[in-house]
LUMBAVEX-282356 format. One record per residue (C-alpha): residue number from 1; chain; x, y, z negated. Coordinates in Angstrom, 2 decimals, decimal comma. Example, Ala and Ser with C-alpha at 12.3 -4.5 7.8 and 13.67 -1.06 7.14 Angstrom:
# LUMBAVEX-282356
<r seq="1" mol="A" px="12,30" py="-4,50" pz="-7,80"/>
<r seq="2" mol="A" px="13,67" py="-1,06" pz="-7,14"/>
//
This chain:
# LUMBAVEX-282356
<r seq="1" mol="A" px="8,78" py="17,94" pz="1,17"/>
<r seq="2" mol="A" px="5,80" py="16,06" pz="2,26"/>
<r seq="3" mol="A" px="6,10" py="12,18" pz="1,73"/>
<r seq="4" mol="A" px="5,22" py="10,17" pz="5,06"/>
<r seq="5" mol="A" px="4,42" py="6,74" pz="3,05"/>
<r seq="6" mol="A" px="1,91" py="6,02" pz="0,75"/>
<r seq="7" mol="A" px="3,83" py="5,88" pz="-2,80"/>
<r seq="8" mol="A" px="1,92" py="2,86" pz="-3,39"/>
<r seq="9" mol="A" px="2,23" py="0,40" pz="-0,83"/>
<r seq="10" mol="A" px="4,82" py="2,33" pz="1,90"/>
<r seq="11" mol="A" px="2,02" py="2,13" pz="4,38"/>
<r seq="12" mol="A" px="2,92" py="5,46" pz="6,99"/>
<r seq="13" mol="A" px="0,04" py="7,85" pz="6,12"/>
<r seq="14" mol="A" px="-0,18" py="8,49" pz="9,87"/>
<r seq="15" mol="A" px="-1,32" py="4,94" pz="10,32"/>
<r seq="16" mol="A" px="-4,03" py="5,10" pz="7,60"/>
<r seq="17" mol="A" px="-7,58" py="4,53" pz="9,07"/>
<r seq="18" mol="A" px="-9,48" py="5,67" pz="5,97"/>
<r seq="19" mol="A" px="-9,63" py="9,09" pz="4,91"/>
<r seq="20" mol="A" px="-7,54" py="9,30" pz="1,46"/>
<r seq="21" mol="A" px="-7,71" py="12,67" pz="-0,36"/>
<r seq="22" mol="A" px="-4,70" py="11,90" pz="-1,65"/>
<r seq="23" mol="A" px="-1,42" py="13,23" pz="0,37"/>
<r seq="24" mol="A" px="0,35" py="10,66" pz="-1,72"/>
<r seq="25" mol="A" px="-1,38" py="7,43" pz="-0,99"/>
<r seq="26" mol="A" px="-3,40" py="5,90" pz="1,34"/>
<r seq="27" mol="A" px="-7,13" py="5,06" pz="1,64"/>
<r seq="28" mol="A" px="-6,32" py="1,63" pz="0,86"/>
<r seq="29" mol="A" px="-4,63" py="1,93" pz="-2,40"/>
<r seq="30" mol="A" px="-6,29" py="5,26" pz="-3,60"/>
<r seq="31" mol="A" px="-10,15" py="5,63" pz="-3,63"/>
<r seq="32" mol="A" px="-12,46" py="7,96" pz="-5,55"/>
<r seq="33" mol="A" px="-9,95" py="9,50" pz="-7,43"/>
<r seq="34" mol="A" px="-8,12" py="6,29" pz="-8,74"/>
<r seq="35" mol="A" px="-6,20" py="3,31" pz="-7,70"/>
<r seq="36" mol="A" px="-7,95" py="0,29" pz="-6,19"/>
<r seq="37" mol="A" px="-5,34" py="-1,80" pz="-8,17"/>
<r seq="38" mol="A" px="-5,27" py="-0,51" pz="-11,46"/>
<r seq="39" mol="A" px="-2,82" py="-2,83" pz="-12,83"/>
<r seq="40" mol="A" px="1,12" py="-2,64" pz="-13,05"/>
<r seq="41" mol="A" px="1,93" py="-6,40" pz="-11,99"/>
<r seq="42" mol="A" px="3,77" py="-5,33" pz="-8,44"/>
<r seq="43" mol="A" px="3,84" py="-9,26" pz="-7,67"/>
<r seq="44" mol="A" px="0,16" py="-9,21" pz="-8,17"/>
<r seq="45" mol="A" px="-0,19" py="-6,25" pz="-5,61"/>
<r seq="46" mol="A" px="1,74" py="-7,70" pz="-3,13"/>
<r seq="47" mol="A" px="-0,30" py="-11,07" pz="-2,95"/>
<r seq="48" mol="A" px="-3,53" py="-9,14" pz="-2,56"/>
<r seq="49" mol="A" px="-1,92" py="-6,73" pz="-0,26"/>
<r seq="50" mol="A" px="-0,37" py="-9,60" pz="1,95"/>
<r seq="51" mol="A" px="-3,85" py="-11,49" pz="1,59"/>
<r seq="52" mol="A" px="-5,37" py="-8,19" pz="3,04"/>
<r seq="53" mol="A" px="-2,97" py="-7,90" pz="5,92"/>
<r seq="54" mol="A" px="-3,73" py="-11,40" pz="7,27"/>
<r seq="55" mol="A" px="-7,44" py="-10,98" pz="6,92"/>
<r seq="56" mol="A" px="-7,23" py="-8,10" pz="9,06"/>
<r seq="57" mol="A" px="-5,11" py="-10,36" pz="11,75"/>
<r seq="58" mol="A" px="-1,55" py="-8,94" pz="11,15"/>
<r seq="59" mol="A" px="1,24" py="-11,34" pz="12,18"/>
<r seq="60" mol="A" px="2,27" py="-13,55" pz="9,01"/>
<r seq="61" mol="A" px="6,26" py="-12,47" pz="9,51"/>
<r seq="62" mol="A" px="5,14" py="-8,61" pz="9,69"/>
<r seq="63" mol="A" px="2,94" py="-8,92" pz="6,54"/>
<r seq="64" mol="A" px="5,68" py="-10,90" pz="4,72"/>
<r seq="65" mol="A" px="8,25" py="-7,88" pz="5,91"/>
<r seq="66" mol="A" px="5,85" py="-5,39" pz="4,78"/>
<r seq="67" mol="A" px="4,88" py="-6,71" pz="1,40"/>
<r seq="68" mol="A" px="8,36" py="-6,84" pz="0,75"/>
<r seq="69" mol="A" px="8,79" py="-3,28" pz="1,33"/>
<r seq="70" mol="A" px="6,25" py="-2,74" pz="-1,21"/>
<r seq="71" mol="A" px="8,82" py="-3,02" pz="-3,96"/>
<r seq="72" mol="A" px="10,59" py="0,08" pz="-3,03"/>
<r seq="73" mol="A" px="7,45" py="2,22" pz="-3,51"/>
<r seq="74" mol="A" px="7,65" py="5,12" pz="-6,10"/>
<r seq="75" mol="A" px="4,58" py="3,52" pz="-7,90"/>
<r seq="76" mol="A" px="6,54" py="0,72" pz="-8,90"/>
<r seq="77" mol="A" px="9,74" py="2,00" pz="-9,80"/>
<r seq="78" mol="A" px="10,38" py="1,96" pz="-13,56"/>
//
């Protein structure tokens, strides 16, 4: 069964504007065979993701919601 969302940020892979070579991760999270954020602090990852969403012009309320969703991604489950 193919996953339809990035396993790091939960973005639908169908909305990925880049060319990810992974079937699990979007091009924002995974480039050149490695994670773009290599740490393991989900809150730090969320802060960076939120800042990028705002920078790209996303509505702050939607950006907050999508940031909250990151905590449910398989990458961050312990």
